[in-house]
Backbone and ligand atoms as CSV (ligand in chain L), in Angstrom:
chain,resi,resn,atom,element,x,y,z
A,1,MET,N,N,0.832,-1.207,0.000
A,1,MET,CA,C,0.000,0.000,0.000
A,1,MET,C,C,0.865,1.256,0.000
A,2,ASN,N,N,1.144,1.734,1.180
A,2,ASN,CA,C,1.951,2.948,1.257
A,2,ASN,C,C,3.415,2.663,0.945
A,3,LYS,N,N,3.995,3.623,0.281
A,3,LYS,CA,C,5.427,3.502,0.052
A,3,LYS,C,C,6.133,3.767,1.368
A,4,THR,N,N,7.050,2.906,1.732
A,4,THR,CA,C,7.767,3.161,2.980
A,4,THR,C,C,8.980,4.034,2.691
A,5,ASN,N,N,8.954,5.187,3.292
A,5,ASN,CA,C,10.091,6.083,3.122
A,5,ASN,C,C,11.282,5.579,3.920
A,6,GLU,N,N,12.430,5.914,3.416
A,6,GLU,CA,C,13.629,5.504,4.132
A,6,GLU,C,C,13.684,6.186,5.500
A,7,LYS,N,N,13.343,7.461,5.476
A,7,LYS,CA,C,13.320,8.206,6.727
A,7,LYS,C,C,11.880,8.381,7.168
A,8,LYS,N,N,11.588,7.831,8.338
A,8,LYS,CA,C,10.224,7.939,8.833
A,8,LYS,C,C,10.116,9.061,9.841
A,9,LYS,N,N,8.933,9.636,9.913
A,9,LYS,CA,C,8.691,10.619,10.961
A,9,LYS,C,C,8.488,9.876,12.273
A,10,THR,N,N,8.806,10.551,13.339
A,10,THR,CA,C,8.674,9.935,14.652
A,10,THR,C,C,7.224,9.535,14.897
A,11,SER,N,N,7.029,8.328,15.367
A,11,SER,CA,C,5.663,7.864,15.612
A,11,SER,C,C,5.067,8.551,16.834
A,12,LYS,N,N,3.742,8.518,16.881
A,12,LYS,CA,C,3.031,9.151,17.997
A,12,LYS,C,C,3.442,8.564,19.336
A,13,GLU,N,N,3.617,7.226,19.348
A,13,GLU,CA,C,3.965,6.558,20.613
A,13,GLU,C,C,5.344,6.999,21.092
A,14,THR,N,N,6.269,7.060,20.131
A,14,THR,CA,C,7.623,7.487,20.486
A,14,THR,C,C,7.605,8.914,21.002
A,15,LEU,N,N,6.817,9.736,20.333
A,15,LEU,CA,C,6.710,11.140,20.714
A,15,LEU,C,C,6.199,11.275,22.146
A,16,LYS,N,N,5.190,10.481,22.451
A,16,LYS,CA,C,4.616,10.479,23.816
A,16,LYS,C,C,5.672,10.095,24.835
A,17,LYS,N,N,6.413,9.055,24.493
A,17,LYS,CA,C,7.432,8.542,25.400
A,17,LYS,C,C,8.513,9.612,25.613
A,18,ILE,N,N,8.914,10.232,24.515
A,18,ILE,CA,C,9.955,11.253,24.612
A,18,ILE,C,C,9.466,12.438,25.435
A,19,GLU,N,N,8.220,12.831,25.193
A,19,GLU,CA,C,7.669,13.964,25.934
A,19,GLU,C,C,7.655,13.674,27.440
A,20,LYS,N,N,7.258,12.458,27.777
A,20,LYS,CA,C,7.202,12.058,29.182
A,20,LYS,C,C,8.614,12.074,29.776
A,21,ASP,N,N,9.563,11.502,29.038
A,21,ASP,CA,C,10.957,11.485,29.496
A,21,ASP,C,C,11.487,12.893,29.719
A,22,LEU,N,N,11.175,13.757,28.762
A,22,LEU,CA,C,11.667,15.135,28.857
A,22,LEU,C,C,11.119,15.827,30.095
A,23,MET,N,N,9.832,15.603,30.351
A,23,MET,CA,C,9.214,16.265,31.504
A,23,MET,C,C,9.789,15.727,32.806
A,24,GLU,N,N,10.038,14.414,32.834
A,24,GLU,CA,C,10.639,13.830,34.027
A,24,GLU,C,C,12.046,14.363,34.246
A,25,ARG,N,N,12.766,14.456,33.147
A,25,ARG,CA,C,14.135,14.945,33.255
A,25,ARG,C,C,14.165,16.396,33.722
A,26,LYS,N,N,13.213,17.159,33.206
A,26,LYS,CA,C,13.159,18.569,33.594
A,26,LYS,C,C,12.884,18.709,35.093
A,27,LYS,N,N,11.980,17.886,35.577
A,27,LYS,CA,C,11.637,17.913,36.988
A,27,LYS,C,C,12.882,17.614,37.834
A,28,GLN,N,N,13.628,16.627,37.372
A,28,GLN,CA,C,14.841,16.245,38.077
A,28,GLN,C,C,15.863,17.382,38.078
A,29,LEU,N,N,15.988,18.031,36.936
A,29,LEU,CA,C,16.935,19.138,36.828
A,29,LEU,C,C,16.529,20.294,37.737
A,30,LEU,N,N,15.218,20.535,37.810
A,30,LEU,CA,C,14.738,21.602,38.687
A,30,LEU,C,C,15.032,21.272,40.149
A,31,ASP,N,N,14.888,19.982,40.493
A,31,ASP,CA,C,15.231,19.554,41.850
A,31,ASP,C,C,16.710,19.784,42.122
A,32,ASP,N,N,17.527,19.414,41.138
A,32,ASP,CA,C,18.970,19.607,41.284
A,32,ASP,C,C,19.293,21.081,41.487
A,33,LEU,N,N,18.611,21.923,40.724
A,33,LEU,CA,C,18.825,23.363,40.844
A,33,LEU,C,C,18.502,23.831,42.246
A,34,GLU,N,N,17.406,23.318,42.751
A,34,GLU,CA,C,16.968,23.703,44.085
A,34,GLU,C,C,17.999,23.263,45.122
A,35,ASN,N,N,18.565,22.095,44.884
A,35,ASN,CA,C,19.556,21.562,45.820
A,35,ASN,C,C,20.787,22.441,45.937
A,36,ILE,N,N,21.142,23.127,44.876
A,36,ILE,CA,C,22.307,23.999,44.985
A,36,ILE,C,C,21.874,25.419,45.351
A,37,GLY,N,N,20.595,25.593,45.655
A,37,GLY,CA,C,20.134,26.873,46.168
A,37,GLY,C,C,19.857,27.904,45.101
A,38,SER,N,N,19.656,27.452,43.870
A,38,SER,CA,C,19.396,28.398,42.801
A,38,SER,C,C,17.894,28.617,42.649
A,39,GLU,N,N,17.527,29.783,42.172
A,39,GLU,CA,C,16.113,30.049,41.955
A,39,GLU,C,C,15.642,29.364,40.696
A,40,LYS,N,N,14.420,28.843,40.754
A,40,LYS,CA,C,13.910,28.068,39.626
A,40,LYS,C,C,13.720,28.883,38.358
A,41,ASN,N,N,13.142,30.044,38.505
A,41,ASN,CA,C,12.763,30.754,37.285
A,41,ASN,C,C,13.583,32.006,37.002
A,42,GLY,N,N,14.546,32.254,37.855
A,42,GLY,CA,C,15.338,33.455,37.650
A,42,GLY,C,C,16.245,33.320,36.443
A,43,ASN,N,N,16.421,34.387,35.735
A,43,ASN,CA,C,17.371,34.352,34.632
A,43,ASN,C,C,18.792,34.521,35.145
A,44,LYS,N,N,18.877,35.314,36.191
A,44,LYS,CA,C,20.196,35.493,36.799
A,44,LYS,C,C,20.464,34.345,37.749
A,45,SER,N,N,21.715,34.116,37.994
A,45,SER,CA,C,22.058,33.078,38.951
A,45,SER,C,C,22.031,33.641,40.358
A,46,HIS,N,N,21.295,32.957,41.202
A,46,HIS,CA,C,21.280,33.358,42.604
A,46,HIS,C,C,21.705,32.176,43.442
A,47,VAL,N,N,22.830,31.646,43.086
A,47,VAL,CA,C,23.322,30.498,43.836
A,47,VAL,C,C,23.764,30.979,45.213
A,48,LYS,N,N,23.306,30.279,46.201
A,48,LYS,CA,C,23.675,30.654,47.569
A,48,LYS,C,C,25.120,30.298,47.847
A,49,ILE,N,N,25.773,31.163,48.583
A,49,ILE,CA,C,27.121,30.846,49.021
A,49,ILE,C,C,27.018,30.009,50.290
A,50,PRO,N,N,27.573,28.805,50.236
A,50,PRO,CA,C,27.475,27.974,51.436
A,50,PRO,C,C,28.262,28.594,52.588
A,51,GLU,N,N,27.811,28.370,53.802
A,51,GLU,CA,C,28.522,28.946,54.938
A,51,GLU,C,C,29.026,27.858,55.864
A,52,TYR,N,N,30.308,27.720,55.874
A,52,TYR,CA,C,30.906,26.730,56.771
A,52,TYR,C,C,31.415,27.396,58.036
A,53,GLY,N,N,31.930,28.605,57.888
A,53,GLY,CA,C,32.488,29.275,59.042
A,53,GLY,C,C,33.352,30.426,58.586
A,54,ASN,N,N,34.124,30.961,59.485
A,54,ASN,CA,C,34.893,32.151,59.144
A,54,ASN,C,C,36.403,31.938,59.085
A,55,LYS,N,N,36.833,30.725,59.336
A,55,LYS,CA,C,38.259,30.461,59.219
A,55,LYS,C,C,38.661,30.511,57.754
A,56,PRO,N,N,39.917,30.924,57.488
A,56,PRO,CA,C,40.343,31.071,56.084
A,56,PRO,C,C,40.118,29.815,55.240
A,57,ASP,N,N,40.447,28.654,55.759
A,57,ASP,CA,C,40.257,27.464,54.912
A,57,ASP,C,C,38.781,27.136,54.746
A,58,GLU,N,N,37.981,27.527,55.709
A,58,GLU,CA,C,36.539,27.332,55.552
A,58,GLU,C,C,36.005,28.282,54.477
A,59,ASN,N,N,36.530,29.486,54.483
A,59,ASN,CA,C,36.131,30.436,53.440
A,59,ASN,C,C,36.514,29.936,52.055
A,60,ALA,N,N,37.705,29.375,51.975
A,60,ALA,CA,C,38.176,28.847,50.694
A,60,ALA,C,C,37.253,27.731,50.219
A,61,GLN,N,N,36.828,26.909,51.168
A,61,GLN,CA,C,35.923,25.811,50.828
A,61,GLN,C,C,34.579,26.352,50.336
A,62,GLU,N,N,34.114,27.399,51.022
A,62,GLU,CA,C,32.851,28.029,50.604
A,62,GLU,C,C,32.948,28.527,49.174
A,63,ILE,N,N,34.058,29.219,48.898
A,63,ILE,CA,C,34.212,29.789,47.564
A,63,ILE,C,C,34.307,28.697,46.507
A,64,SER,N,N,35.053,27.641,46.792
A,64,SER,CA,C,35.195,26.618,45.757
A,64,SER,C,C,33.884,25.881,45.534
A,65,GLU,N,N,33.127,25.695,46.607
A,65,GLU,CA,C,31.816,25.068,46.429
A,65,GLU,C,C,30.870,25.995,45.666
A,66,TYR,N,N,30.959,27.273,45.975
A,66,TYR,CA,C,30.124,28.254,45.298
A,66,TYR,C,C,30.428,28.282,43.804
A,67,THR,N,N,31.726,28.271,43.476
A,67,THR,CA,C,32.131,28.270,42.069
A,67,THR,C,C,31.630,27.020,41.355
A,68,ALA,N,N,31.759,25.883,42.038
A,68,ALA,CA,C,31.281,24.623,41.452
A,68,ALA,C,C,29.773,24.680,41.247
A,69,ASN,N,N,29.061,25.234,42.239
A,69,ASN,CA,C,27.610,25.339,42.117
A,69,ASN,C,C,27.194,26.269,40.978
A,70,LEU,N,N,27.953,27.343,40.816
A,70,LEU,CA,C,27.653,28.278,39.726
A,70,LEU,C,C,27.780,27.578,38.377
A,71,ALA,N,N,28.827,26.787,38.243
A,71,ALA,CA,C,29.034,26.051,36.994
A,71,ALA,C,C,27.901,25.053,36.785
A,72,THR,N,N,27.551,24.333,37.845
A,72,THR,CA,C,26.443,23.385,37.771
A,72,THR,C,C,25.161,24.109,37.398
A,73,ASP,N,N,24.959,25.255,38.031
A,73,ASP,CA,C,23.779,26.064,37.792
A,73,ASP,C,C,23.601,26.381,36.306
A,74,SER,N,N,24.696,26.806,35.657
A,74,SER,CA,C,24.537,27.191,34.257
A,74,SER,C,C,24.348,25.964,33.369
A,75,VAL,N,N,24.988,24.851,33.728
A,75,VAL,CA,C,24.776,23.620,32.961
A,75,VAL,C,C,23.330,23.152,33.088
A,76,LEU,N,N,22.832,23.178,34.322
A,76,LEU,CA,C,21.452,22.743,34.565
A,76,LEU,C,C,20.469,23.632,33.812
A,77,LYS,N,N,20.704,24.950,33.892
A,77,LYS,CA,C,19.780,25.871,33.234
A,77,LYS,C,C,19.797,25.711,31.728
A,78,LYS,N,N,20.967,25.418,31.179
A,78,LYS,CA,C,21.042,25.208,29.738
A,78,LYS,C,C,20.265,23.945,29.361
A,79,SER,N,N,20.433,22.883,30.161
A,79,SER,CA,C,19.712,21.641,29.888
A,79,SER,C,C,18.212,21.864,29.958
A,80,ILE,N,N,17.783,22.645,30.949
A,80,ILE,CA,C,16.350,22.921,31.091
A,80,ILE,C,C,15.837,23.703,29.870
A,81,ARG,N,N,16.649,24.666,29.411
A,81,ARG,CA,C,16.264,25.434,28.219
A,81,ARG,C,C,16.122,24.520,27.013
A,82,ASP,N,N,17.081,23.592,26.856
A,82,ASP,CA,C,17.026,22.637,25.739
A,82,ASP,C,C,15.753,21.801,25.802
A,83,ILE,N,N,15.425,21.356,27.013
A,83,ILE,CA,C,14.222,20.539,27.191
A,83,ILE,C,C,12.973,21.359,26.881
A,84,ASP,N,N,12.945,22.597,27.387
A,84,ASP,CA,C,11.803,23.472,27.105
A,84,ASP,C,C,11.616,23.667,25.608
A,85,ASN,N,N,12.719,23.873,24.902
A,85,ASN,CA,C,12.649,24.043,23.453
A,85,ASN,C,C,12.098,22.788,22.780
A,86,ALA,N,N,12.560,21.632,23.242
A,86,ALA,CA,C,12.093,20.368,22.672
A,86,ALA,C,C,10.601,20.190,22.940
A,87,LEU,N,N,10.176,20.495,24.179
A,87,LEU,CA,C,8.748,20.372,24.520
A,87,LEU,C,C,7.907,21.325,23.673
A,88,GLU,N,N,8.452,22.506,23.447
A,88,GLU,CA,C,7.772,23.503,22.628
A,88,GLU,C,C,7.600,22.982,21.190
A,89,ARG,N,N,8.644,22.346,20.684
A,89,ARG,CA,C,8.569,21.792,19.324
A,89,ARG,C,C,7.548,20.663,19.251
A,90,ILE,N,N,7.461,19.861,20.332
A,90,ILE,CA,C,6.458,18.797,20.357
A,90,ILE,C,C,5.069,19.416,20.271
A,91,LYS,N,N,4.865,20.477,21.066
A,91,LYS,CA,C,3.566,21.151,21.095
A,91,LYS,C,C,3.183,21.684,19.720
A,92,LYS,N,N,4.182,22.258,19.044
A,92,LYS,CA,C,3.914,22.857,17.739
A,92,LYS,C,C,3.879,21.831,16.617
A,93,GLY,N,N,4.212,20.586,16.944
A,93,GLY,CA,C,4.253,19.554,15.920
A,93,GLY,C,C,5.470,19.654,15.025
A,94,GLU,N,N,6.504,20.335,15.540
A,94,GLU,CA,C,7.726,20.472,14.741
A,94,GLU,C,C,8.828,19.573,15.264
A,95,TYR,N,N,8.477,18.766,16.243
A,95,TYR,CA,C,9.511,17.948,16.866
A,95,TYR,C,C,10.005,16.858,15.920
A,96,GLY,N,N,11.304,16.603,15.997
A,96,GLY,CA,C,11.862,15.517,15.193
A,96,GLY,C,C,12.192,15.929,13.777
A,97,ILE,N,N,12.103,17.232,13.504
A,97,ILE,CA,C,12.442,17.739,12.181
A,97,ILE,C,C,13.755,18.508,12.313
A,98,CYS,N,N,14.681,18.211,11.443
A,98,CYS,CA,C,15.968,18.894,11.496
A,98,CYS,C,C,15.795,20.374,11.178
A,99,LYS,N,N,16.389,21.224,12.033
A,99,LYS,CA,C,16.185,22.663,11.830
A,99,LYS,C,C,17.017,23.201,10.670
A,100,TYR,N,N,17.942,22.384,10.189
A,100,TYR,CA,C,18.771,22.854,9.070
A,100,TYR,C,C,18.246,22.394,7.715
A,101,CYS,N,N,17.937,21.094,7.598
A,101,CYS,CA,C,17.535,20.602,6.269
A,101,CYS,C,C,16.047,20.274,6.189
A,102,GLY,N,N,15.341,20.316,7.337
A,102,GLY,CA,C,13.902,20.071,7.312
A,102,GLY,C,C,13.509,18.620,7.136
A,103,GLU,N,N,14.502,17.734,7.193
A,103,GLU,CA,C,14.221,16.305,7.077
A,103,GLU,C,C,13.946,15.724,8.469
A,104,PRO,N,N,13.156,14.651,8.511
A,104,PRO,CA,C,12.914,14.013,9.811
A,104,PRO,C,C,14.217,13.491,10.425
A,105,ILE,N,N,14.351,13.684,11.708
A,105,ILE,CA,C,15.514,13.160,12.412
A,105,ILE,C,C,15.240,11.705,12.777
A,106,GLU,N,N,16.236,10.875,12.650
A,106,GLU,CA,C,16.069,9.455,12.945
A,106,GLU,C,C,15.564,9.237,14.366
A,107,GLU,N,N,14.595,8.333,14.478
A,107,GLU,CA,C,14.001,8.052,15.770
A,107,GLU,C,C,15.052,7.566,16.772
A,108,LYS,N,N,15.972,6.771,16.258
A,108,LYS,CA,C,17.039,6.236,17.105
A,108,LYS,C,C,17.822,7.374,17.764
A,109,ARG,N,N,18.089,8.397,16.965
A,109,ARG,CA,C,18.840,9.545,17.481
A,109,ARG,C,C,18.020,10.308,18.514
A,110,LEU,N,N,16.741,10.464,18.231
A,110,LEU,CA,C,15.880,11.200,19.161
A,110,LEU,C,C,15.759,10.482,20.502
A,111,LEU,N,N,15.712,9.147,20.432
A,111,LEU,CA,C,15.602,8.395,21.675
A,111,LEU,C,C,16.891,8.501,22.481
A,112,ALA,N,N,18.010,8.551,21.771
A,112,ALA,CA,C,19.290,8.665,22.464
A,112,ALA,C,C,19.516,10.085,22.959
A,113,ARG,N,N,19.034,11.047,22.167
A,113,ARG,CA,C,19.244,12.443,22.534
A,113,ARG,C,C,17.982,13.233,22.219
A,114,PRO,N,N,17.022,13.178,23.160
A,114,PRO,CA,C,15.689,13.748,22.897
A,114,PRO,C,C,15.685,15.248,22.603
A,115,VAL,N,N,16.718,15.963,23.030
A,115,VAL,CA,C,16.700,17.406,22.779
A,115,VAL,C,C,17.328,17.772,21.433
A,116,ALA,N,N,17.740,16.758,20.675
A,116,ALA,CA,C,18.373,17.023,19.380
A,116,ALA,C,C,17.434,17.785,18.451
A,117,SER,N,N,17.973,18.820,17.805
A,117,SER,CA,C,17.132,19.580,16.881
A,117,SER,C,C,17.719,19.562,15.478
A,118,ALA,N,N,18.768,18.760,15.297
A,118,ALA,CA,C,19.377,18.638,13.976
A,118,ALA,C,C,19.676,17.170,13.701
A,119,CYS,N,N,19.611,16.782,12.428
A,119,CYS,CA,C,19.892,15.399,12.086
A,119,CYS,C,C,21.401,15.140,12.131
A,120,VAL,N,N,21.747,13.879,12.111
A,120,VAL,CA,C,23.162,13.506,12.233
A,120,VAL,C,C,23.989,14.121,11.101
A,121,GLU,N,N,23.450,14.082,9.876
A,121,GLU,CA,C,24.197,14.603,8.727
A,121,GLU,C,C,24.544,16.081,8.925
A,122,CYS,N,N,23.544,16.860,9.299
A,122,CYS,CA,C,23.760,18.302,9.475
A,122,CYS,C,C,24.696,18.574,10.640
A,123,LYS,N,N,24.502,17.840,11.709
A,123,LYS,CA,C,25.328,18.016,12.895
A,123,LYS,C,C,26.790,17.718,12.529
A,124,THR,N,N,27.002,16.665,11.796
A,124,THR,CA,C,28.362,16.279,11.410
A,124,THR,C,C,28.963,17.350,10.518
A,125,LYS,N,N,28.166,17.809,9.556
A,125,LYS,CA,C,28.652,18.864,8.646
A,125,LYS,C,C,29.049,20.092,9.425
A,126,LEU,N,N,28.197,20.458,10.387
A,126,LEU,CA,C,28.433,21.646,11.196
A,126,LEU,C,C,29.697,21.533,12.028
A,127,GLN,N,N,29.910,20.333,12.568
A,127,GLN,CA,C,31.077,20.133,13.422
A,127,GLN,C,C,32.369,20.135,12.610
A,128,ASN,N,N,32.245,19.731,11.356
A,128,ASN,CA,C,33.448,19.657,10.533
A,128,ASN,C,C,33.787,20.967,9.842
A,129,SER,N,N,32.846,21.884,9.832
A,129,SER,CA,C,33.129,23.129,9.124
A,129,SER,C,C,33.772,24.155,10.029
L,1,ZN,ZN,ZN,19.514,17.927,8.699
């Protein structure tokens, strides 16, 4: 009956599964953010400086933990942004389409990396240029 295309669009079931995974992951990331004392919706980082005490080595420990938390904070926030973008694309029905060539992204790739917005070919080309 139907011609089977080499590249298939992501099935509804896969899409549902990915959406659920993304939402779960986002929840986890938000929890992680909270754990380091960052505000959930702030654009600026408000990572709390941990307080161990006032001795010089305690201060040094506070600063190094604070720096580590700041780095974690920006990584977490970037991941959350990626997930939000992916969820937005699902909502708009644009999910699983490569933003460069407009071809469907392989389901295998989406399952491995649900926030992917480019197909392997384009990604490879981009990395090599
Ligand atoms: Zn592409």
